[in-house]
N, C-alpha and C positions, 0 to 999 in steps of 0.2 A: 167443691171449693178449691182455692187456689194452690199454682204449689206455693206460692209464695209463705204461705203459711207452713211453713215448713222448714223457714229459714229461719237464723237467729241475724240479728243486727252486727255486724263488723265496725268497729273506731276506723272514724275517720273523719280525721283531725286537718282537714288542708291537701294530707297526701294523694288525695283520690279527685279527678276531676270531675265536675258536676257533669250528669247525666246530657245528651244533645237532647232537643227535643224530638228525634223521630223514635228516639227512645225510649222514651218516658213515654210517647204514644204508646210503643206495644208493651208497656208493663201496664199503661191504664186501659186496657182489655182483660188484665185478670182484679181487677177488682170492677165492687158495683158500681153498676151504672148514674149512680148518683155523683159518684167523684169527678169533680171537673178541674184541667191541668188548665192555667194559667196560661191565657195567650205567648209570655216570653219564655214561659216553660222551666220557670226557676221554684213553682210552688204548688202543692195540690191540695184541694176544699172539697169538704160534704159540711154537710148539714145533715142531725139528726133529728129526729122532731115525735113528741112526748106527750104523754096527753096531762103529764103532772110532774110536779116540781121538783117533787121525791125520785119520780124515775132519770129526769135528765141527772139529779144528783148522782143514783147509782151507776148513769151512764159513766157519767163525768171520773167515777173512783173506777172504773172499767180502765179507761184511758188511760188516767194514771197508772194502775197496775201494769199494763201493756208497755210502757214510756218507762216505770221502772226496771221491770222488767228485760229488755230488749237495751234501754241505755240510750235510747231516743226517744226523745222530746219534741211534742206539738208546741202549736200555740192552739189554745181552748179557751171558748165564749161559754159562757154559758146563763141561758134566758128561763125564764118558767117553763118552757116547751119545746126550748129548743139547746140542744148542744154544737157547734158550728166548731170542726177540727180542722186548722192548715198543719199541713209539713212540708218542711223544706229544710238540708243541713244547712244550718251558719254557717259550720265553719269551710267550704266550697261555694259558698254562695250561690246553690239552687240544689238540684233533686240529687238524691243516692240513690240503691235500688232500697235502702235503708227505712227511705222514707214510704215505700212503697212494700215492704212487708211489715210493718206498722199500721200501713190502714189496711192490708192483706188481714192482721189478725184483728182488729181492730170491727171490721166486717163482720167476722167473723164470729163473733160475739155478740153485733147487733141482730145477726140471725137468728141467733136463742132465743 
């Protein structure tokens, strides 16, 4: 389990600098290997695969629950057997620790 799963998101409405690419790469080590960091270091993304649409929807609801509890929302695209998640912190134009906290919590649910 990643240490990130024990943390809570903190509000950052432009009063925080986005993470640099080196900082983001260090946090990537605490996420599942299927997460990828964009070339510009401004977002992370992962696709989760499922055998049925109902499982995709159930997982999307888990992601929505994490987003609501943490107050930090991803871009999510739901397909028949896949859910794509993209995180960045829009208010600062890049990545914050919040993105990695939520990604780690989603990883934890996906493993169950």
